Each structure stands twice: as C-alpha cells, then as structure tokens.
N, C-alpha and C positions, 0 to 999 in steps of 0.2 A: 395406555402409554405406559412403557417399562420406566424404571427408575432412572436407567441410563439416558434414555431418550428425553425424560423430563429433566435431567441435571443438566444436559447439553442446552436445553430450551431457557432453564433459569440462567445458565451462564451468558448466553445470548442477550437476554434481558438485562442482566446486570452491566454488560460491558457496551450496550447500545447508548450512545450519547442521547441526551434529550434534545429536543427541537430547537433550544436555545444555548445549547452547549458551545459552539462556535461564534457566537454573537459577540463577545468581547475581544476575540481576536480579529473578526470581520471589521470593527470599529476601527482598525489601523489601515484598512484597505485604501482609503482616499489619501492619507498622508504619504503612503508609499508610492501610489501612482502618481500623485503630483511631483514628488521629488524625482522619479525616474523619468517622468516626462519632462520636467525642466532639464534634466542632464543629459538625456539620451533621445527623447521623443518616444511616445507610447502609442501604438497603433490600436491596442486593446488588453484588456486585463480581465481575466476570467477564472472563476473557480474550477478547481480541477481535483484529482485524487479522490481519497475517501470521503472527503467533504462533499463532492460533488456526486459520487457513485451511491452514497449512503452505506458504506462499509466501515466508517470510523469507528474507533475503539475507545469507549471513555476513558479519559485520564492519560491516554497516550497519543492520540491522533491530533495531528495539527490542522490549522486552516492552510490549504494549498492553493496558489495561485499561479498561473502561467501569465507572464508579461511579455507581450510580443512588442520588440523594439523596433524603431524606425533605424534606418540607416543600413551601412554594410554590415554583414556578419563578420565578427572578428575570426581570425584565423584558427583559434581554439575555443572551445568551450571554457576551458579553464580561465583565460583571459578575460572571457565575458563575465564569469562569475566574480573574478577579482575586481573589476571595475564597478559592477554592481554592488558587491559588499562595500566598497570604499564610499560610494555614494550614500548608501543607506547608514553606515556607521557614522558618517559626517552628518546626516540628518537627525539620527536618533543616539545622541552622544550617551545617553545613561543607559542604553540598551545592549545587551550583549548581541553583536551581529557576526555570524561565521559562515563560512562555506560547508556545506553537506552535499556534495554532488549528486543531483543535478541543481541543488537549490541553493539560495542564500536564506539563512535561516535567522529570523528576528525574535530573539527571546523576550517579549515585552513582559512587564509586571513579574520580573523574576522567573520567567518561562512559564508562568500561568496562562499566557496569552500569546501562544507562538504562531507565528506565521512563516510559512515557507514560499519563497518566491523564485520561481524557474525562469531565468531569462530565455527568451525564445525570438527567433526569426521565423517570418512566414515563408511558406515554399509550397506552391500547387496545392492548395488546400488542407496542409499539414504545417508542421512546425519544427524547426531544427531546435533541440535542445542539448545542454551539455551530456555528453557520454560518461557515466562513472567509471566505465571500465577502460577508456582509452584517453580520456581528458579531450576528446575531440568533439564531434558532433554526431547526433543520432536523431533520426526522422521519427516523428510520432504525430498520431492524429488523436488526440485526446477525445474529442467530441464524438468521433466515431466509435472509439472504445467505449465511451460511456454509453452509447446507442447499443452496441454489441451486448455490454453485460446487463442492460436493462431488458433486453430482448430475450436473452437466455434465462433472466430471471422469473419470467413469466411461467416457466415449467417448475413443475414441484412446489408450488406454493413459495416462491421466493428461495429456494434453495441454494442458488448460486451466491447470493449475498451473504446468506447465513453460514455457508462454508467459508467464503473469504474471510468474514469477521472472526470466526473461530479459528482460522489459520493465522491472522493476524493476532489475536489473543495468545496463540501458542507462541510465536514470534516474539512479542513483547514480554511475557513472562517468563520465557525461559531465555531471553537475550539470544535469540537467533539473528546472527547477522546476514539475513535475506531481504530481498526488495519486496516491500509490501505490494507494489504494483505487481511484480512476477507471481506472488502468491494468489492475487486476485484474478488475474487473467489465467493461470492454471486452474483456478477453482470454477470459472466462468466455462471454461473449455471442458471440463470433467463433467460440470453438471448438463452441459449441451448435449454430451453423449450417452446419458442414462435415460433409461425407459422408465424407472422405477426409482423409489427414494425412501432410504430410512437411515437416519443420520449416523447411528452408531456404526453401521456397515461403511456408508459412504464416507465416513471421516477416514477411517483406516483405509479404504481403498485409495482415496484422494493423496493420504500422506505416504502410502506403499508406492503409489505411481511416481511421486516425485523422488523417491528414494531410487526405484528403478531407473529413472531418467538421470539419476545423479546431478540433479539440479542444473540439467543441460538448459541452454539459452532455448528460448521459444519463439517461434515464428509469429509474426503478428496475425492474430486470426482474422481480422479484417482485410489482410493482405495489402495493407497501404503502407505501413510504417516499417521502423528497424526492428530487429530481432530483441526480445525482452531477455536480459540477463539477469540472473538470480543473484549474484554476488559481485561486489566491487574488487575483490581480489582472491587470489589463489588460496591465502590463508583463511579469508573469511569463509570461503567455500568448504574448506575442509572442516572448519568449525561448525558450519551449518550442517553438513552432511553427518557429522558425529551425533549432533543434537536430532537431527531428523530421524537416524537409525533408532534411537532411544524412543522417539515418539512413535514410530511405526510399531515397535515392540509393546507400548503401553496401550495403544490403541488396538491392536489385535487381541489382547489380554481382555481388554474391556468388552470388546466384540463377542468373543468367547464366552465370557461370564454372562454377557446379556443374554446370549442364546440359550446358556443353560439355567436361566432364572436365578443366578446367583447374583442378586442386584447389589448388595453391600459391596462385593468384590469388584463388580463392574464399577460403579461409581468411584471406588478408591483409586482404580487404574486412571479414570479420567481426572481425578484431582491430581493425581502425579504428573499427568500429561500437561496439564494447564498450570501446575504449580499453585493450586489453591489450596 
C-alpha cells in the first residue's frame, strides 16, 4: 500500500464515528417525538442520513431523523419548518432551535448533541420534505436510497461509503456549502460505475466528475424521488465550485505524485486537500 493510500485510510479511521458517537443525541428522540405527536400527530419517526447510512463524520455529523406527520400537508415546506421549530423551541426552552432547510436543528448540550428533524408527509411509499432550493416540497424515498447505497457499497470493499465519507470530510474541513446527501449519492453512483478501485485515483476522478458536471442537480438513482440539488443558492454554488476546482487540482497532484512514487509530496497534497 502506498503512503497516499495509507494516508486516506488513516483519515477515514480518524473521522469514522464510534458505535456510541450518536448515543447522546439519540437520547433526545423520545422527547422530540412526544412533543410533535402532541402538537401535530406523528405517523412514524426514523433515522436517516449519515446516521443510518454509516457515512457520518466524527465531530461534524448530527443525528438525523425524518418525522412523518399526520394531517394535511401545508402549502409550503417553509411553513411546516416554521411550525415544527416553534413547537420544539417551546418544548426545549434552554436549547437553540433553528431552521436549516430541510430540517429543524436542535442544538442540545451547547451543540454537542445536535439533532436534525426533517418534517415529512407520506406519499405513495415516499415522503414529501421541505425543498432547500424553492421553499416548497420535494419527494424523497430515504429507505430506498439507503438500500441503494448499501447495495453499491458491496462493490470494491465498501468503496462507496469510504468515498462519501472522504467527500464529507472535505466539505466540513474546507467549509464547502454543498449538500452532504448530494455528495453521498454522487459517490454511490460513481462507485457503481467502476470496475476497479484505487482510492488516490478514484478520489480525483470523483471530484473531477463533480467539477465537470458543475454540481448539476442529480436524478434520483432509484428513479423514485425528486432530483438531488447540490447547493441551496447560486452564491453557495459559486463558492462550492471555486473550492471544488482547488480540490481537483490538489487531488490530481496527489495522484500524479503517488504514481511517480513521490510519497511525501503526494501526502502533502492530500493534507492540503483535507485541510489537515
């Protein structure tokens, strides 16, 4: 194993949460569900996102839940978020509660135990959730998405989730305003199309692919839900593309140095890429 490949594996180990990492945040689930059930009626509440997919990033990822509410779906996702925020803020008066579309974020224990709650309404096997791009609604099938990622991840010794986690480390360490879900689904789709795998090469190819696509919205690979958007605004997209261009250049240098057995230079470029 080259030093560049070894470095990436070490980075994955460093940022992989322990099996108990989310336990404290999970401890608030019952109180959240009880309050929302009292105020709106809850059909079901389940884990989603990196918590469910196994692609969370130590120190940065939160406990994510979808809460499927009863009753008629409000006209806009924004209004649903406003109502859920007001309900939870009234319940947890000493906790910072804010909206970060598509979720209401509860920062328990001074943000050491953060829980993101996505209000949803059931629809034909999927769910309507707030759309970050429009303020309206978007269709999602999180359980099918989880199955898709898990199926793809069986190829190349779990490469899809490794690549997704590395992409998220880059996002958090370089403050890139891009959707974690978008990065994850793009990573799974990329891994699904590869017949062989070597992380220093595939990391560059994945990032280069994102740049070539200019972070364009992605069709749901399951064919069930709405398209995945990368950024919540044009200004965020411009910022993300600028940082992505820098990342591609560094990943290319790391790949080339690794190919030429210039181990120290390859690792140095990877350190710059991930701001280590």
